[in-house]
Each structure stands twice: as C-alpha cells, then as structure tokens.
mmCIF file of the N, C-alpha and C atoms, coordinates in Angstrom:
data_MODEL
# 
_entry.id   MODEL 
# 
loop_
_atom_site.group_PDB 
_atom_site.id 
_atom_site.type_symbol 
_atom_site.label_atom_id 
_atom_site.label_alt_id 
_atom_site.label_comp_id 
_atom_site.label_asym_id 
_atom_site.label_entity_id 
_atom_site.label_seq_id 
_atom_site.pdbx_PDB_ins_code 
_atom_site.Cartn_x 
_atom_site.Cartn_y 
_atom_site.Cartn_z 
_atom_site.occupancy 
_atom_site.B_iso_or_equiv 
_atom_site.pdbx_formal_charge 
_atom_site.auth_seq_id 
_atom_site.auth_comp_id 
_atom_site.auth_asym_id 
_atom_site.auth_atom_id 
_atom_site.pdbx_PDB_model_num 
ATOM 1   N N  . MET A 1 1  ? 64.194 -160.067 33.772 1.00 0.00 ? 1  MET A N  1 
ATOM 2   C CA . MET A 1 1  ? 65.140 -159.822 34.816 1.00 0.00 ? 1  MET A CA 1 
ATOM 3   C C  . MET A 1 1  ? 65.823 -158.470 34.612 1.00 0.00 ? 1  MET A C  1 
ATOM 4   N N  . VAL A 1 2  ? 65.997 -158.081 33.375 1.00 0.00 ? 2  VAL A N  1 
ATOM 5   C CA . VAL A 1 2  ? 66.607 -156.780 33.094 1.00 0.00 ? 2  VAL A CA 1 
ATOM 6   C C  . VAL A 1 2  ? 65.716 -155.651 33.608 1.00 0.00 ? 2  VAL A C  1 
ATOM 7   N N  . TYR A 1 3  ? 64.404 -155.810 33.431 1.00 0.00 ? 3  TYR A N  1 
ATOM 8   C CA . TYR A 1 3  ? 63.485 -154.786 33.929 1.00 0.00 ? 3  TYR A CA 1 
ATOM 9   C C  . TYR A 1 3  ? 63.544 -154.672 35.445 1.00 0.00 ? 3  TYR A C  1 
ATOM 10  N N  . THR A 1 4  ? 63.692 -155.795 36.109 1.00 0.00 ? 4  THR A N  1 
ATOM 11  C CA . THR A 1 4  ? 63.780 -155.763 37.564 1.00 0.00 ? 4  THR A CA 1 
ATOM 12  C C  . THR A 1 4  ? 65.027 -155.027 38.019 1.00 0.00 ? 4  THR A C  1 
ATOM 13  N N  . PHE A 1 5  ? 66.160 -155.262 37.345 1.00 0.00 ? 5  PHE A N  1 
ATOM 14  C CA . PHE A 1 5  ? 67.382 -154.563 37.724 1.00 0.00 ? 5  PHE A CA 1 
ATOM 15  C C  . PHE A 1 5  ? 67.316 -153.081 37.366 1.00 0.00 ? 5  PHE A C  1 
ATOM 16  N N  . ILE A 1 6  ? 66.603 -152.736 36.320 1.00 0.00 ? 6  ILE A N  1 
ATOM 17  C CA . ILE A 1 6  ? 66.392 -151.319 36.008 1.00 0.00 ? 6  ILE A CA 1 
ATOM 18  C C  . ILE A 1 6  ? 65.530 -150.671 37.083 1.00 0.00 ? 6  ILE A C  1 
ATOM 19  N N  . PHE A 1 7  ? 64.483 -151.389 37.513 1.00 0.00 ? 7  PHE A N  1 
ATOM 20  C CA . PHE A 1 7  ? 63.631 -150.855 38.572 1.00 0.00 ? 7  PHE A CA 1 
ATOM 21  C C  . PHE A 1 7  ? 64.339 -150.834 39.919 1.00 0.00 ? 7  PHE A C  1 
ATOM 22  N N  . MET A 1 8  ? 65.419 -151.590 40.070 1.00 0.00 ? 8  MET A N  1 
ATOM 23  C CA . MET A 1 8  ? 66.246 -151.470 41.268 1.00 0.00 ? 8  MET A CA 1 
ATOM 24  C C  . MET A 1 8  ? 67.109 -150.216 41.201 1.00 0.00 ? 8  MET A C  1 
ATOM 25  N N  . ALA A 1 9  ? 67.520 -149.834 40.011 1.00 0.00 ? 9  ALA A N  1 
ATOM 26  C CA . ALA A 1 9  ? 68.395 -148.665 39.861 1.00 0.00 ? 9  ALA A CA 1 
ATOM 27  C C  . ALA A 1 9  ? 67.631 -147.360 40.099 1.00 0.00 ? 9  ALA A C  1 
ATOM 28  N N  . ILE A 1 10 ? 66.366 -147.329 39.730 1.00 0.00 ? 10 ILE A N  1 
ATOM 29  C CA . ILE A 1 10 ? 65.582 -146.093 39.860 1.00 0.00 ? 10 ILE A CA 1 
ATOM 30  C C  . ILE A 1 10 ? 65.446 -145.655 41.318 1.00 0.00 ? 10 ILE A C  1 
ATOM 31  N N  . PRO A 1 11 ? 65.013 -146.528 42.262 1.00 0.00 ? 11 PRO A N  1 
ATOM 32  C CA . PRO A 1 11 ? 64.964 -146.065 43.657 1.00 0.00 ? 11 PRO A CA 1 
ATOM 33  C C  . PRO A 1 11 ? 66.334 -145.700 44.219 1.00 0.00 ? 11 PRO A C  1 
ATOM 34  N N  . ASN A 1 12 ? 67.396 -146.355 43.745 1.00 0.00 ? 12 ASN A N  1 
ATOM 35  C CA . ASN A 1 12 ? 68.732 -145.970 44.203 1.00 0.00 ? 12 ASN A CA 1 
ATOM 36  C C  . ASN A 1 12 ? 69.059 -144.541 43.802 1.00 0.00 ? 12 ASN A C  1 
ATOM 37  N N  . LEU A 1 13 ? 68.733 -144.178 42.592 1.00 0.00 ? 13 LEU A N  1 
ATOM 38  C CA . LEU A 1 13 ? 68.976 -142.799 42.158 1.00 0.00 ? 13 LEU A CA 1 
ATOM 39  C C  . LEU A 1 13 ? 68.093 -141.807 42.896 1.00 0.00 ? 13 LEU A C  1 
ATOM 40  N N  . VAL A 1 14 ? 66.853 -142.174 43.127 1.00 0.00 ? 14 VAL A N  1 
ATOM 41  C CA . VAL A 1 14 ? 65.940 -141.289 43.853 1.00 0.00 ? 14 VAL A CA 1 
ATOM 42  C C  . VAL A 1 14 ? 66.413 -141.098 45.290 1.00 0.00 ? 14 VAL A C  1 
ATOM 43  N N  . ILE A 1 15 ? 66.878 -142.178 45.923 1.00 0.00 ? 15 ILE A N  1 
ATOM 44  C CA . ILE A 1 15 ? 67.403 -142.075 47.290 1.00 0.00 ? 15 ILE A CA 1 
ATOM 45  C C  . ILE A 1 15 ? 68.612 -141.157 47.325 1.00 0.00 ? 15 ILE A C  1 
ATOM 46  N N  . TYR A 1 16 ? 69.436 -141.228 46.312 1.00 0.00 ? 16 TYR A N  1 
ATOM 47  C CA . TYR A 1 16 ? 70.641 -140.405 46.284 1.00 0.00 ? 16 TYR A CA 1 
ATOM 48  C C  . TYR A 1 16 ? 70.316 -138.917 46.191 1.00 0.00 ? 16 TYR A C  1 
ATOM 49  N N  . PHE A 1 17 ? 69.256 -138.564 45.479 1.00 0.00 ? 17 PHE A N  1 
ATOM 50  C CA . PHE A 1 17 ? 68.969 -137.159 45.236 1.00 0.00 ? 17 PHE A CA 1 
ATOM 51  C C  . PHE A 1 17 ? 67.851 -136.571 46.100 1.00 0.00 ? 17 PHE A C  1 
ATOM 52  N N  . THR A 1 18 ? 67.221 -137.356 46.977 1.00 0.00 ? 18 THR A N  1 
ATOM 53  C CA . THR A 1 18 ? 66.139 -136.809 47.788 1.00 0.00 ? 18 THR A CA 1 
ATOM 54  C C  . THR A 1 18 ? 66.587 -136.586 49.223 1.00 0.00 ? 18 THR A C  1 
ATOM 55  N N  . GLU A 1 19 ? 65.654 -136.053 50.000 1.00 0.00 ? 19 GLU A N  1 
ATOM 56  C CA . GLU A 1 19 ? 65.934 -135.792 51.411 1.00 0.00 ? 19 GLU A CA 1 
ATOM 57  C C  . GLU A 1 19 ? 65.752 -137.064 52.229 1.00 0.00 ? 19 GLU A C  1 
ATOM 58  N N  . ILE A 1 20 ? 66.164 -136.995 53.462 1.00 0.00 ? 20 ILE A N  1 
ATOM 59  C CA . ILE A 1 20 ? 66.119 -138.161 54.338 1.00 0.00 ? 20 ILE A CA 1 
ATOM 60  C C  . ILE A 1 20 ? 64.684 -138.511 54.740 1.00 0.00 ? 20 ILE A C  1 
ATOM 61  N N  . ASN A 1 21 ? 63.728 -137.602 54.590 1.00 0.00 ? 21 ASN A N  1 
ATOM 62  C CA . ASN A 1 21 ? 62.349 -137.864 54.998 1.00 0.00 ? 21 ASN A CA 1 
ATOM 63  C C  . ASN A 1 21 ? 61.704 -138.963 54.159 1.00 0.00 ? 21 ASN A C  1 
ATOM 64  N N  . ASN A 1 22 ? 62.077 -139.083 52.904 1.00 0.00 ? 22 ASN A N  1 
ATOM 65  C CA . ASN A 1 22 ? 61.477 -140.078 52.007 1.00 0.00 ? 22 ASN A CA 1 
ATOM 66  C C  . ASN A 1 22 ? 62.273 -141.375 51.948 1.00 0.00 ? 22 ASN A C  1 
ATOM 67  N N  . LEU A 1 23 ? 63.246 -141.526 52.803 1.00 0.00 ? 23 LEU A N  1 
ATOM 68  C CA . LEU A 1 23 ? 64.152 -142.658 52.713 1.00 0.00 ? 23 LEU A CA 1 
ATOM 69  C C  . LEU A 1 23 ? 63.443 -143.991 52.935 1.00 0.00 ? 23 LEU A C  1 
ATOM 70  N N  . GLY A 1 24 ? 62.561 -144.073 53.905 1.00 0.00 ? 24 GLY A N  1 
ATOM 71  C CA . GLY A 1 24 ? 61.892 -145.337 54.218 1.00 0.00 ? 24 GLY A CA 1 
ATOM 72  C C  . GLY A 1 24 ? 61.040 -145.865 53.089 1.00 0.00 ? 24 GLY A C  1 
ATOM 73  N N  . ILE A 1 25 ? 60.347 -144.987 52.407 1.00 0.00 ? 25 ILE A N  1 
ATOM 74  C CA . ILE A 1 25 ? 59.477 -145.401 51.301 1.00 0.00 ? 25 ILE A CA 1 
ATOM 75  C C  . ILE A 1 25 ? 60.304 -145.967 50.156 1.00 0.00 ? 25 ILE A C  1 
ATOM 76  N N  . PHE A 1 26 ? 61.355 -145.266 49.791 1.00 0.00 ? 26 PHE A N  1 
ATOM 77  C CA . PHE A 1 26 ? 62.157 -145.708 48.663 1.00 0.00 ? 26 PHE A CA 1 
ATOM 78  C C  . PHE A 1 26 ? 62.982 -146.950 49.003 1.00 0.00 ? 26 PHE A C  1 
ATOM 79  N N  . LEU A 1 27 ? 63.394 -147.099 50.258 1.00 0.00 ? 27 LEU A N  1 
ATOM 80  C CA . LEU A 1 27 ? 64.085 -148.324 50.649 1.00 0.00 ? 27 LEU A CA 1 
ATOM 81  C C  . LEU A 1 27 ? 63.139 -149.521 50.618 1.00 0.00 ? 27 LEU A C  1 
ATOM 82  N N  . PHE A 1 28 ? 61.874 -149.301 50.971 1.00 0.00 ? 28 PHE A N  1 
ATOM 83  C CA . PHE A 1 28 ? 60.884 -150.369 50.882 1.00 0.00 ? 28 PHE A CA 1 
ATOM 84  C C  . PHE A 1 28 ? 60.680 -150.801 49.431 1.00 0.00 ? 28 PHE A C  1 
ATOM 85  N N  . ILE A 1 29 ? 60.576 -149.842 48.535 1.00 0.00 ? 29 ILE A N  1 
ATOM 86  C CA . ILE A 1 29 ? 60.416 -150.149 47.111 1.00 0.00 ? 29 ILE A CA 1 
ATOM 87  C C  . ILE A 1 29 ? 61.661 -150.856 46.578 1.00 0.00 ? 29 ILE A C  1 
ATOM 88  N N  . LEU A 1 30 ? 62.833 -150.375 46.972 1.00 0.00 ? 30 LEU A N  1 
ATOM 89  C CA . LEU A 1 30 ? 64.080 -150.980 46.536 1.00 0.00 ? 30 LEU A CA 1 
ATOM 90  C C  . LEU A 1 30 ? 64.202 -152.413 47.030 1.00 0.00 ? 30 LEU A C  1 
ATOM 91  N N  . ARG A 1 31 ? 63.825 -152.648 48.270 1.00 0.00 ? 31 ARG A N  1 
ATOM 92  C CA . ARG A 1 31 ? 63.899 -154.004 48.819 1.00 0.00 ? 31 ARG A CA 1 
ATOM 93  C C  . ARG A 1 31 ? 62.952 -154.946 48.077 1.00 0.00 ? 31 ARG A C  1 
ATOM 94  N N  . PHE A 1 32 ? 61.787 -154.466 47.693 1.00 0.00 ? 32 PHE A N  1 
ATOM 95  C CA . PHE A 1 32 ? 60.847 -155.293 46.928 1.00 0.00 ? 32 PHE A CA 1 
ATOM 96  C C  . PHE A 1 32 ? 61.455 -155.740 45.610 1.00 0.00 ? 32 PHE A C  1 
ATOM 97  N N  . PHE A 1 33 ? 62.049 -154.809 44.869 1.00 0.00 ? 33 PHE A N  1 
ATOM 98  C CA . PHE A 1 33 ? 62.626 -155.159 43.577 1.00 0.00 ? 33 PHE A CA 1 
ATOM 99  C C  . PHE A 1 33 ? 63.894 -155.994 43.725 1.00 0.00 ? 33 PHE A C  1 
ATOM 100 N N  . MET A 1 34 ? 64.638 -155.802 44.807 1.00 0.00 ? 34 MET A N  1 
ATOM 101 C CA . MET A 1 34 ? 65.813 -156.631 45.034 1.00 0.00 ? 34 MET A CA 1 
ATOM 102 C C  . MET A 1 34 ? 65.412 -158.078 45.300 1.00 0.00 ? 34 MET A C  1 
ATOM 103 N N  . LYS A 1 35 ? 64.400 -158.274 46.137 1.00 0.00 ? 35 LYS A N  1 
ATOM 104 C CA . LYS A 1 35 ? 63.942 -159.641 46.409 1.00 0.00 ? 35 LYS A CA 1 
ATOM 105 C C  . LYS A 1 35 ? 63.376 -160.279 45.147 1.00 0.00 ? 35 LYS A C  1 
ATOM 106 N N  . ASN A 1 36 ? 62.688 -159.504 44.349 1.00 0.00 ? 36 ASN A N  1 
ATOM 107 C CA . ASN A 1 36 ? 62.135 -160.015 43.104 1.00 0.00 ? 36 ASN A CA 1 
ATOM 108 C C  . ASN A 1 36 ? 63.247 -160.411 42.138 1.00 0.00 ? 36 ASN A C  1 
ATOM 109 N N  . GLY A 1 37 ? 64.253 -159.567 42.010 1.00 0.00 ? 37 GLY A N  1 
ATOM 110 C CA . GLY A 1 37 ? 65.353 -159.855 41.085 1.00 0.00 ? 37 GLY A CA 1 
ATOM 111 C C  . GLY A 1 37 ? 66.153 -161.071 41.502 1.00 0.00 ? 37 GLY A C  1 
ATOM 112 N N  . PHE A 1 38 ? 66.467 -161.172 42.785 1.00 0.00 ? 38 PHE A N  1 
ATOM 113 C CA . PHE A 1 38 ? 67.265 -162.302 43.227 1.00 0.00 ? 38 PHE A CA 1 
ATOM 114 C C  . PHE A 1 38 ? 66.447 -163.586 43.305 1.00 0.00 ? 38 PHE A C  1 
ATOM 115 N N  . SER A 1 39 ? 65.132 -163.487 43.457 1.00 0.00 ? 39 SER A N  1 
ATOM 116 C CA . SER A 1 39 ? 64.321 -164.707 43.418 1.00 0.00 ? 39 SER A CA 1 
ATOM 117 C C  . SER A 1 39 ? 64.276 -165.280 42.004 1.00 0.00 ? 39 SER A C  1 
ATOM 118 N N  . MET A 1 40 ? 64.477 -164.468 40.983 1.00 0.00 ? 40 MET A N  1 
ATOM 119 C CA . MET A 1 40 ? 64.598 -164.983 39.614 1.00 0.00 ? 40 MET A CA 1 
ATOM 120 C C  . MET A 1 40 ? 66.019 -165.415 39.297 1.00 0.00 ? 40 MET A C  1 
ATOM 121 N N  . LEU A 1 41 ? 67.001 -164.766 39.909 1.00 0.00 ? 41 LEU A N  1 
ATOM 122 C CA . LEU A 1 41 ? 68.396 -165.039 39.595 1.00 0.00 ? 41 LEU A CA 1 
ATOM 123 C C  . LEU A 1 41 ? 68.890 -166.348 40.204 1.00 0.00 ? 41 LEU A C  1 
ATOM 124 N N  . ILE A 1 42 ? 68.443 -166.680 41.397 1.00 0.00 ? 42 ILE A N  1 
ATOM 125 C CA . ILE A 1 42 ? 68.939 -167.877 42.081 1.00 0.00 ? 42 ILE A CA 1 
ATOM 126 C C  . ILE A 1 42 ? 68.568 -169.163 41.348 1.00 0.00 ? 42 ILE A C  1 
ATOM 127 N N  . PRO A 1 43 ? 67.310 -169.386 40.926 1.00 0.00 ? 43 PRO A N  1 
ATOM 128 C CA . PRO A 1 43 ? 67.040 -170.617 40.172 1.00 0.00 ? 43 PRO A CA 1 
ATOM 129 C C  . PRO A 1 43 ? 67.757 -170.669 38.821 1.00 0.00 ? 43 PRO A C  1 
ATOM 130 N N  . LEU A 1 44 ? 67.970 -169.524 38.212 1.00 0.00 ? 44 LEU A N  1 
ATOM 131 C CA . LEU A 1 44 ? 68.659 -169.500 36.925 1.00 0.00 ? 44 LEU A CA 1 
ATOM 132 C C  . LEU A 1 44 ? 70.112 -169.939 37.073 1.00 0.00 ? 44 LEU A C  1 
ATOM 133 N N  . THR A 1 45 ? 70.799 -169.420 38.058 1.00 0.00 ? 45 THR A N  1 
ATOM 134 C CA . THR A 1 45 ? 72.207 -169.763 38.221 1.00 0.00 ? 45 THR A CA 1 
ATOM 135 C C  . THR A 1 45 ? 72.410 -171.114 38.867 1.00 0.00 ? 45 THR A C  1 
ATOM 136 N N  . SER A 1 46 ? 71.444 -171.611 39.606 1.00 0.00 ? 46 SER A N  1 
ATOM 137 C CA . SER A 1 46 ? 71.651 -172.899 40.270 1.00 0.00 ? 46 SER A CA 1 
ATOM 138 C C  . SER A 1 46 ? 71.624 -174.065 39.287 1.00 0.00 ? 46 SER A C  1 
ATOM 139 N N  . GLU A 1 47 ? 71.077 -173.877 38.129 1.00 0.00 ? 47 GLU A N  1 
ATOM 140 C CA . GLU A 1 47 ? 71.032 -174.950 37.140 1.00 0.00 ? 47 GLU A CA 1 
ATOM 141 C C  . GLU A 1 47 ? 72.247 -174.952 36.216 1.00 0.00 ? 47 GLU A C  1 
ATOM 142 N N  . LEU A 1 48 ? 73.100 -173.955 36.314 1.00 0.00 ? 48 LEU A N  1 
ATOM 143 C CA . LEU A 1 48 ? 74.245 -173.861 35.407 1.00 0.00 ? 48 LEU A CA 1 
ATOM 144 C C  . LEU A 1 48 ? 75.461 -174.653 35.872 1.00 0.00 ? 48 LEU A C  1 
ATOM 145 N N  . TYR A 1 49 ? 75.564 -174.912 37.166 1.00 0.00 ? 49 TYR A N  1 
ATOM 146 C CA . TYR A 1 49 ? 76.765 -175.528 37.721 1.00 0.00 ? 49 TYR A CA 1 
ATOM 147 C C  . TYR A 1 49 ? 76.436 -176.879 38.339 1.00 0.00 ? 49 TYR A C  1 
ATOM 148 N N  . PRO A 1 50 ? 77.426 -177.791 38.384 1.00 0.00 ? 50 PRO A N  1 
ATOM 149 C CA . PRO A 1 50 ? 77.180 -179.079 39.040 1.00 0.00 ? 50 PRO A CA 1 
ATOM 150 C C  . PRO A 1 50 ? 77.017 -178.926 40.555 1.00 0.00 ? 50 PRO A C  1 
ATOM 151 N N  . THR A 1 51 ? 76.526 -179.977 41.184 1.00 0.00 ? 51 THR A N  1 
ATOM 152 C CA . THR A 1 51 ? 76.167 -179.916 42.597 1.00 0.00 ? 51 THR A CA 1 
ATOM 153 C C  . THR A 1 51 ? 77.370 -179.624 43.486 1.00 0.00 ? 51 THR A C  1 
ATOM 154 N N  . LEU A 1 52 ? 78.514 -180.191 43.201 1.00 0.00 ? 52 LEU A N  1 
ATOM 155 C CA . LEU A 1 52 ? 79.695 -179.980 44.037 1.00 0.00 ? 52 LEU A CA 1 
ATOM 156 C C  . LEU A 1 52 ? 80.107 -178.512 44.049 1.00 0.00 ? 52 LEU A C  1 
ATOM 157 N N  . ILE A 1 53 ? 80.100 -177.880 42.908 1.00 0.00 ? 53 ILE A N  1 
ATOM 158 C CA . ILE A 1 53 ? 80.484 -176.468 42.832 1.00 0.00 ? 53 ILE A CA 1 
ATOM 159 C C  . ILE A 1 53 ? 79.435 -175.590 43.494 1.00 0.00 ? 53 ILE A C  1 
ATOM 160 N N  . ARG A 1 54 ? 78.154 -175.929 43.323 1.00 0.00 ? 54 ARG A N  1 
ATOM 161 C CA . ARG A 1 54 ? 77.086 -175.141 43.950 1.00 0.00 ? 54 ARG A CA 1 
ATOM 162 C C  . ARG A 1 54 ? 77.163 -175.189 45.470 1.00 0.00 ? 54 ARG A C  1 
ATOM 163 N N  . THR A 1 55 ? 77.375 -176.384 46.038 1.00 0.00 ? 55 THR A N  1 
ATOM 164 C CA . THR A 1 55 ? 77.421 -176.489 47.492 1.00 0.00 ? 55 THR A CA 1 
ATOM 165 C C  . THR A 1 55 ? 78.649 -175.814 48.070 1.00 0.00 ? 55 THR A C  1 
ATOM 166 N N  . THR A 1 56 ? 79.779 -175.929 47.372 1.00 0.00 ? 56 THR A N  1 
ATOM 167 C CA . THR A 1 56 ? 80.986 -175.252 47.840 1.00 0.00 ? 56 THR A CA 1 
ATOM 168 C C  . THR A 1 56 ? 80.811 -173.740 47.781 1.00 0.00 ? 56 THR A C  1 
ATOM 169 N N  . GLY A 1 57 ? 80.261 -173.250 46.693 1.00 0.00 ? 57 GLY A N  1 
ATOM 170 C CA . GLY A 1 57 ? 80.028 -171.815 46.568 1.00 0.00 ? 57 GLY A CA 1 
ATOM 171 C C  . GLY A 1 57 ? 79.037 -171.294 47.585 1.00 0.00 ? 57 GLY A C  1 
ATOM 172 N N  . TYR A 1 58 ? 77.997 -172.074 47.845 1.00 0.00 ? 58 TYR A N  1 
ATOM 173 C CA . TYR A 1 58 ? 77.010 -171.651 48.843 1.00 0.00 ? 58 TYR A CA 1 
ATOM 174 C C  . TYR A 1 58 ? 77.623 -171.609 50.233 1.00 0.00 ? 58 TYR A C  1 
ATOM 175 N N  . GLY A 1 59 ? 78.456 -172.590 50.551 1.00 0.00 ? 59 GLY A N  1 
ATOM 176 C CA . GLY A 1 59 ? 79.100 -172.615 51.861 1.00 0.00 ? 59 GLY A CA 1 
ATOM 177 C C  . GLY A 1 59 ? 80.066 -171.455 52.043 1.00 0.00 ? 59 GLY A C  1 
ATOM 178 N N  . VAL A 1 60 ? 80.866 -171.169 51.020 1.00 0.00 ? 60 VAL A N  1 
ATOM 179 C CA . VAL A 1 60 ? 81.820 -170.060 51.106 1.00 0.00 ? 60 VAL A CA 1 
ATOM 180 C C  . VAL A 1 60 ? 81.084 -168.725 51.211 1.00 0.00 ? 60 VAL A C  1 
ATOM 181 N N  . ALA A 1 61 ? 80.048 -168.554 50.406 1.00 0.00 ? 61 ALA A N  1 
ATOM 182 C CA . ALA A 1 61 ? 79.292 -167.295 50.446 1.00 0.00 ? 61 ALA A CA 1 
ATOM 183 C C  . ALA A 1 61 ? 78.582 -167.117 51.785 1.00 0.00 ? 61 ALA A C  1 
ATOM 184 N N  . SER A 1 62 ? 78.065 -168.197 52.329 1.00 0.00 ? 62 SER A N  1 
ATOM 185 C CA . SER A 1 62 ? 77.391 -168.115 53.617 1.00 0.00 ? 62 SER A CA 1 
ATOM 186 C C  . SER A 1 62 ? 78.374 -167.770 54.734 1.00 0.00 ? 62 SER A C  1 
ATOM 187 N N  . SER A 1 63 ? 79.546 -168.377 54.712 1.00 0.00 ? 63 SER A N  1 
ATOM 188 C CA . SER A 1 63 ? 80.523 -168.081 55.761 1.00 0.00 ? 63 SER A CA 1 
ATOM 189 C C  . SER A 1 63 ? 81.056 -166.658 55.654 1.00 0.00 ? 63 SER A C  1 
ATOM 190 N N  . ILE A 1 64 ? 81.296 -166.181 54.448 1.00 0.00 ? 64 ILE A N  1 
ATOM 191 C CA . ILE A 1 64 ? 81.764 -164.800 54.290 1.00 0.00 ? 64 ILE A CA 1 
ATOM 192 C C  . ILE A 1 64 ? 80.678 -163.815 54.727 1.00 0.00 ? 64 ILE A C  1 
ATOM 193 N N  . GLY A 1 65 ? 79.424 -164.131 54.429 1.00 0.00 ? 65 GLY A N  1 
ATOM 194 C CA . GLY A 1 65 ? 78.329 -163.272 54.860 1.00 0.00 ? 65 GLY A CA 1 
ATOM 195 C C  . GLY A 1 65 ? 78.203 -163.211 56.367 1.00 0.00 ? 65 GLY A C  1 
ATOM 196 N N  . ARG A 1 66 ? 78.405 -164.340 57.029 1.00 0.00 ? 66 ARG A N  1 
ATOM 197 C CA . ARG A 1 66 ? 78.324 -164.355 58.493 1.00 0.00 ? 66 ARG A CA 1 
ATOM 198 C C  . ARG A 1 66 ? 79.510 -163.634 59.125 1.00 0.00 ? 66 ARG A C  1 
ATOM 199 N N  . ILE A 1 67 ? 80.682 -163.778 58.534 1.00 0.00 ? 67 ILE A N  1 
ATOM 200 C CA . ILE A 1 67 ? 81.846 -163.049 59.043 1.00 0.00 ? 67 ILE A CA 1 
ATOM 201 C C  . ILE A 1 67 ? 81.636 -161.548 58.865 1.00 0.00 ? 67 ILE A C  1 
ATOM 202 N N  . GLY A 1 68 ? 81.088 -161.147 57.723 1.00 0.00 ? 68 GLY A N  1 
ATOM 203 C CA . GLY A 1 68 ? 80.805 -159.728 57.493 1.00 0.00 ? 68 GLY A CA 1 
ATOM 204 C C  . GLY A 1 68 ? 79.757 -159.190 58.443 1.00 0.00 ? 68 GLY A C  1 
ATOM 205 N N  . ALA A 1 69 ? 78.730 -159.985 58.736 1.00 0.00 ? 69 ALA A N  1 
ATOM 206 C CA . ALA A 1 69 ? 77.697 -159.545 59.680 1.00 0.00 ? 69 ALA A CA 1 
ATOM 207 C C  . ALA A 1 69 ? 78.261 -159.428 61.087 1.00 0.00 ? 69 ALA A C  1 
ATOM 208 N N  . PHE A 1 70 ? 79.168 -160.323 61.449 1.00 0.00 ? 70 PHE A N  1 
ATOM 209 C CA . PHE A 1 70 ? 79.779 -160.279 62.782 1.00 0.00 ? 70 PHE A CA 1 
ATOM 210 C C  . PHE A 1 70 ? 80.685 -159.063 62.938 1.00 0.00 ? 70 PHE A C  1 
ATOM 211 N N  . THR A 1 71 ? 81.513 -158.799 61.953 1.00 0.00 ? 71 THR A N  1 
ATOM 212 C CA . THR A 1 71 ? 82.465 -157.694 62.075 1.00 0.00 ? 71 THR A CA 1 
ATOM 213 C C  . THR A 1 71 ? 81.846 -156.328 61.822 1.00 0.00 ? 71 THR A C  1 
ATOM 214 N N  . SER A 1 72 ? 80.704 -156.285 61.152 1.00 0.00 ? 72 SER A N  1 
ATOM 215 C CA . SER A 1 72 ? 80.107 -154.981 60.861 1.00 0.00 ? 72 SER A CA 1 
ATOM 216 C C  . SER A 1 72 ? 79.656 -154.262 62.126 1.00 0.00 ? 72 SER A C  1 
ATOM 217 N N  . ALA A 1 73 ? 79.277 -154.999 63.159 1.00 0.00 ? 73 ALA A N  1 
ATOM 218 C CA . ALA A 1 73 ? 78.877 -154.346 64.407 1.00 0.00 ? 73 ALA A CA 1 
ATOM 219 C C  . ALA A 1 73 ? 80.039 -153.587 65.034 1.00 0.00 ? 73 ALA A C  1 
ATOM 220 N N  . PHE A 1 74 ? 81.240 -154.121 64.929 1.00 0.00 ? 74 PHE A N  1 
ATOM 221 C CA . PHE A 1 74 ? 82.406 -153.455 65.505 1.00 0.00 ? 74 PHE A CA 1 
ATOM 222 C C  . PHE A 1 74 ? 82.837 -152.249 64.676 1.00 0.00 ? 74 PHE A C  1 
ATOM 223 N N  . ILE A 1 75 ? 82.390 -152.162 63.449 1.00 0.00 ? 75 ILE A N  1 
ATOM 224 C CA . ILE A 1 75 ? 82.740 -151.036 62.590 1.00 0.00 ? 75 ILE A CA 1 
ATOM 225 C C  . ILE A 1 75 ? 81.648 -149.972 62.603 1.00 0.00 ? 75 ILE A C  1 
ATOM 226 N N  . ILE A 1 76 ? 80.397 -150.399 62.546 1.00 0.00 ? 76 ILE A N  1 
ATOM 227 C CA . ILE A 1 76 ? 79.290 -149.457 62.385 1.00 0.00 ? 76 ILE A CA 1 
ATOM 228 C C  . ILE A 1 76 ? 79.000 -148.682 63.659 1.00 0.00 ? 76 ILE A C  1 
ATOM 229 N N  . PHE A 1 77 ? 79.001 -149.351 64.827 1.00 0.00 ? 77 PHE A N  1 
ATOM 230 C CA . PHE A 1 77 ? 78.643 -148.646 66.052 1.00 0.00 ? 77 PHE A CA 1 
ATOM 231 C C  . PHE A 1 77 ? 79.634 -147.547 66.417 1.00 0.00 ? 77 PHE A C  1 
ATOM 232 N N  . PRO A 1 78 ? 80.941 -147.743 66.327 1.00 0.00 ? 78 PRO A N  1 
ATOM 233 C CA . PRO A 1 78 ? 81.831 -146.595 66.563 1.00 0.00 ? 78 PRO A CA 1 
ATOM 234 C C  . PRO A 1 78 ? 81.635 -145.467 65.550 1.00 0.00 ? 78 PRO A C  1 
ATOM 235 N N  . LEU A 1 79 ? 81.376 -145.812 64.294 1.00 0.00 ? 79 LEU A N  1 
ATOM 236 C CA . LEU A 1 79 ? 81.126 -144.775 63.295 1.00 0.00 ? 79 LEU A CA 1 
ATOM 237 C C  . LEU A 1 79 ? 79.836 -144.027 63.581 1.00 0.00 ? 79 LEU A C  1 
ATOM 238 N N  . PHE A 1 80 ? 78.848 -144.729 64.132 1.00 0.00 ? 80 PHE A N  1 
ATOM 239 C CA . PHE A 1 80 ? 77.571 -144.097 64.436 1.00 0.00 ? 80 PHE A CA 1 
ATOM 240 C C  . PHE A 1 80 ? 77.730 -143.012 65.503 1.00 0.00 ? 80 PHE A C  1 
ATOM 241 N N  . TYR A 1 81 ? 78.584 -143.260 66.469 1.00 0.00 ? 81 TYR A N  1 
ATOM 242 C CA . TYR A 1 81 ? 78.768 -142.280 67.539 1.00 0.00 ? 81 TYR A CA 1 
ATOM 243 C C  . TYR A 1 81 ? 79.669 -141.130 67.142 1.00 0.00 ? 81 TYR A C  1 
ATOM 244 N N  . ILE A 1 82 ? 80.396 -141.269 66.044 1.00 0.00 ? 82 ILE A N  1 
ATOM 245 C CA . ILE A 1 82 ? 81.233 -140.158 65.554 1.00 0.00 ? 82 ILE A CA 1 
ATOM 246 C C  . ILE A 1 82 ? 80.336 -139.175 64.859 1.00 0.00 ? 82 ILE A C  1 
# 
C-alpha cells in the first residue's frame, strides 16, 4: 500500500511541474493508482471497527460527500467564468 501511495505522489508532482497539454495522461495514471490504493485501504479499515461505527461513519461520509457535490456547482461555475 505504501508503494501505491508513492506512485500516487509521483503523477501529482509531474502534473504540478508540466504544461497543461500532458494533463489528461497524468490524471489518468493518477486515477488508476488512487483507485488501486483505496481498493486496498477500504477492506483493511472495514475490519478494524464494529458494525455500528462503520455504518455511522459511512452514512456521515456519504452525506458530506453529497452535500459537497451539490454545493460545488454553485462555487465552481462562477469561478470558471471569472
């Protein structure tokens, strides 16, 4: 899992220092390693906590994620036109 997170850091650094033309390729690579890292992280952490805490945490995280997705449209689109 450490190697996966290291391989997630490398495309982030490359994206920071390169031009916008290569952005799609490096974002694709970054997304691959992110999905790989979190697919290993979720089963590991789900076995550490009891069911009540896991379901409560999943519900809170899901609701905060949906609230963030809803409000981001009102923030991003005005910024895009600026």
